[in-house]
C-alpha positions as CSV (number, residue, x, y, z in Angstrom):
1,M,86.3,141.3,91.5
2,T,83.8,142.3,88.8
3,L,85.5,145.1,87.2
4,E,83.9,147.3,84.9
5,I,85.1,150.4,82.9
6,R,83.1,153.3,81.1
7,T,84.6,155.7,79.7
8,L,82.6,158.9,78.5
9,T,83.6,161.7,76.0
10,L,83.1,165.0,77.1
11,G,83.5,168.5,76.6
12,A,84.1,171.1,73.2
13,V,87.5,169.3,72.6
14,Q,86.0,165.5,73.5
15,T,88.2,164.5,76.0
16,N,87.6,161.1,77.5
17,A,87.2,160.4,81.2
18,Y,87.1,157.0,82.8
19,I,85.2,155.5,85.3
20,L,86.7,151.8,86.9
21,A,84.8,150.5,89.9
22,D,84.7,146.6,91.3
23,N,81.0,146.3,91.2
24,E,81.0,143.9,93.9
25,T,82.4,146.7,96.6
26,G,81.0,149.6,94.6
27,E,83.9,151.6,94.7
28,A,84.9,153.4,91.8
29,I,87.7,155.3,90.3
30,V,87.8,158.6,87.9
31,I,90.5,159.2,85.1
32,D,90.5,162.6,83.8
33,P,87.8,164.3,85.4
34,V,86.9,166.5,82.2
35,D,84.3,168.8,82.6
36,N,81.3,167.2,83.6
37,A,80.9,166.8,87.2
38,P,77.0,165.8,86.6
39,L,77.2,163.5,84.4
40,L,80.1,161.7,85.6
41,L,78.1,161.3,89.3
42,R,75.1,159.9,87.7
43,T,76.9,157.7,85.7
44,A,78.4,156.3,88.6
45,T,75.1,156.5,90.5
46,E,73.3,154.7,88.3
47,A,75.1,152.0,88.1
48,G,75.4,151.7,91.8
49,W,79.0,153.1,92.4
50,T,80.4,155.5,95.2
51,I,83.2,157.0,93.4
52,K,86.0,157.2,95.9
53,L,89.0,158.8,94.3
54,I,90.1,161.0,91.5
55,L,93.0,160.7,89.2
56,A,94.5,163.0,86.7
57,T,96.6,161.7,83.7
58,H,98.0,165.5,83.5
59,A,96.9,169.3,84.7
60,H,95.5,170.0,81.1
61,F,91.7,172.0,81.7
62,D,90.1,169.4,79.1
63,H,91.0,166.8,81.8
64,V,90.4,168.3,85.3
65,L,87.6,170.9,84.9
66,A,85.1,168.9,86.8
67,S,88.1,167.6,89.9
68,Q,86.7,170.5,92.1
69,P,83.1,169.6,92.4
70,L,83.3,166.3,91.7
71,K,85.5,166.2,95.1
72,D,82.8,168.4,96.3
73,A,80.3,166.1,95.7
74,T,81.8,163.1,96.8
75,G,84.7,164.2,99.1
76,A,87.3,161.5,97.2
77,P,90.7,162.8,96.9
78,F,92.4,164.4,94.0
79,W,95.8,162.7,92.9
80,M,98.3,163.7,90.2
81,H,101.9,164.1,89.5
82,A,103.6,167.1,91.3
83,E,105.3,168.3,87.8
84,G,101.7,169.2,87.0
85,L,100.8,171.5,89.6
86,E,102.3,175.0,88.3
87,L,100.0,174.3,84.9
88,L,97.5,173.4,87.5
89,E,97.5,176.4,88.8
90,G,97.7,178.0,85.6
91,L,93.9,176.5,84.7
92,P,92.2,180.2,84.9
93,Q,94.7,181.3,82.3
94,Q,94.1,178.1,80.2
95,M,90.6,178.5,79.8
96,Q,90.4,181.9,79.1
97,L,93.5,181.7,75.9
98,F,91.3,178.1,75.1
99,T,88.2,179.4,75.6
100,G,87.8,182.4,76.5
101,Q,86.3,181.4,79.8
102,S,87.9,182.6,83.3
103,G,87.1,182.0,87.3
104,I,87.1,178.1,86.8
105,E,89.7,176.2,89.5
106,A,90.4,172.9,89.4
107,A,91.2,170.6,93.0
108,Q,93.9,171.0,94.6
109,P,96.0,167.6,94.8
110,D,95.8,165.9,97.8
111,H,98.4,163.3,96.9
112,F,101.5,163.5,93.8
113,I,101.4,160.1,92.4
114,E,104.8,159.0,91.7
115,D,106.5,156.5,88.8
116,E,105.6,152.9,89.3
117,E,103.3,153.8,92.1
118,D,100.5,151.5,93.1
119,I,97.0,152.9,93.4
120,W,94.7,150.4,95.3
121,L,90.9,151.0,95.6
122,G,90.0,148.0,97.4
123,S,90.9,145.1,94.5
124,I,91.2,147.5,91.5
125,H,95.0,147.8,91.4
126,L,96.6,150.6,89.1
127,R,100.0,151.7,88.0
128,A,101.4,154.7,87.6
129,L,103.6,155.3,85.0
130,Y,105.0,158.6,84.2
131,T,104.8,159.4,80.6
132,P,106.0,162.9,80.0
133,G,106.2,164.5,77.2
134,H,102.8,165.6,76.3
135,A,102.5,167.8,79.5
136,P,104.7,168.2,82.3
137,G,104.1,165.2,84.9
138,H,101.8,163.4,82.5
139,L,101.2,159.8,84.0
140,S,99.3,157.3,82.6
141,F,97.3,154.5,84.2
142,Y,98.4,150.9,83.9
143,L,95.5,148.2,84.8
144,P,97.2,145.2,84.8
145,E,94.1,142.8,85.2
146,G,92.2,144.2,82.5
147,K,95.4,144.3,80.3
148,L,94.4,148.5,79.7
149,V,96.4,152.0,80.0
150,C,94.8,154.9,80.4
151,S,97.3,157.3,78.8
152,G,95.6,160.6,78.6
153,D,96.9,162.2,75.6
154,S,100.0,160.3,75.1
155,L,98.6,158.3,72.5
156,F,95.8,160.4,70.3
């Protein structure tokens, strides 16, 4: 496998979104689909990748805003930890409180990730690590091959 990782810093609060891709298969995972689905899609498409899975470290608005448009555009499932569901369902209130915007909703999860669950997409292997504290159901995603951790906001 030829792994490639792209980090995009997006949104008013400058949140990181990650695209992990296997250059041999062209399959990609987006972690924390911040707020710019068109840019995430363009980045993946220009690299020759197809987004097959969308993951969230947690359900704060600045980590999930593009989940629904990205899911609509790609058909990729959206996964997160079950403890974040209440926060995700409160996204319209989060948006109103922090940005003054309303009417925005995130994708509904297709799967709830458990602590130490192994996530595979082709040859990409991630291990989900339950890292609560910043938000309910906060996860970090460890990539053993690259010795990389996508920690969301558990580490600033």
